[in-house]
C-alpha angles and dihedrals in degrees: 000000000000121000114283122265130193089253099045120107109244114221140183118215114213118186134129091225113073093200089061091053092048089050095050091047089050094046093052096041092106098050134081091269128112124198111220096179149339131227137180097228145000094272092056088044092053089059091051094052094067091055098043139053095228116172096193138020118207099200132186109230098186095084099040119102092218121017094198092049090048093053094044092051088059097047090049085067095043120008093190095057115122108225122198117189123209127200137179118246095247092062126097094264098180093058095042090045096056096040094050095047092045090053090053108271114146101198139040127186134176109228123258095039115139122281087245090062090047089052091049089052096051092044093046095047090045090055092054100263136123118247125196115176126244095256091057103030094088088068089073090058090091090048091056095046093047093050091052092060114088091222089059091058092068087073086073103035092159095064121089119230090261090051089054090053093051091046090053091058096040084056089056090056095253116155123226094266092052092047088052094054092045094053099030093243133131120260090246092054092052092048087052092050091050091051093048089050093051092047095050095046091044092240133143105204147028091247091057089051088053088053093043091051089050099047101029088236129131142161100237 
């Protein structure tokens, strides 16, 4: 990749296959992204995190024994890290998707998507949003349909009408700035709503809020 600049998004590439890592690096060479390291698995990546200032980790989940444990291990080192999980089409994506997001991942991609999609995922997650790739995004249609029905809202009776609207947009992967534009609110007001939603539902991350909205389950 190109030499790092102050504005470049710093990423770590985690994949057991070195050819995959080389391919990703080459594909992103013309974008405002800078690789600060490569690792074969989450354990090796965890060691690198203490020596780098990575913003986003693009992590292969296929070879991890437990996707949620792998994600949590990285966030223990840096809670603000944006983790984007990648998985091959042959894997059980529903299970991996839910477990990775519940563990705190903020992005999820099926391998072999275009470089443009990978860039979009990195940029979106770095901006604080949730990104689910085009081959997986359709799985959230049920969530959006159900949340639009008044009967569904009884699942989250502690939320106000505005908080339901914010949760719906969070579930679509919108960051706070985009939500503020959609609802004509200030960024600070959106941040306050998101914090209130997480507190009322007993959740610790936006990714958990997405999964809670999909399944109707929460900790509180």
